[in-house]
N, C-alpha and C positions, 0 to 999 in steps of 0.2 A: 932561125936563132928564137922565131917570137914562138913555138910551140914548147922548147927547153926553157925561157923565160916563164912561160906558164906555169906548165909544169912544175918549176921549183920557186914556183909564188906563193905565197899563204894560201892563194885561192884556189891553186893547184895541188896544195897537196890536201885542202879541206876536201875539195870533188873527190881526189882517189881516196878518199876515206867513205864519203856518200857510195858513191858507186861502190865503193867494196862491200860497204853493209848491207845497201841494197840487195848486189848479188850475192852475198852470203847469206840473208834470207829467206830471197825467193829459192834459192838451191835447196832451200832442205824441204819444200815440199816438190820439187820433181823427180825425184827417184835416184836410181841408181846413178844417173847419168850429174845428178844436180851434184854429185860429189865432184867430180872434176870442176863445177866452177863455184863450189865453195872454197877451194884453195884458192881459185885464182882471187875471189874476193878476200881471202883471207891477207893473198898475199898483198894486195892493192893498198889493204889496211895499213900492214904492215911498213908498206915501204912510203905510205904517204906519214904517218904516223911519227917515224924514223926520219924523215927529210931526204930520204934517196931518192935519185932521179935517174931510172934504168936506162931511162932515151940518151941520155947529157951525153955518154961517151962517146955517141955515135957521130955528136954534131961539135967534140973536141973540146968539151966537160967534164968537171968530175962528177963524180955518184954525186959528192956530198951537196945537199940546196946550199949550203951556204958558200961554197967553194962555185958554184953557176950562177949566184947573183952576181958574183964580181965583177 
């Protein structure tokens, strides 16, 4: 439960956004294979910004971060 608690916390959300930004920016310099990493970075940014945790249902919690924090 520690992982989902961290990922649904404010710090976890910001961590996903920052990692997504770094990955997306770095992927722009990696050529054709960078496109895959760019879209992964965009996914992480959007999941963090929308307060969505994709791993939470695996641990019996909801997708929405506010539901996971209850």
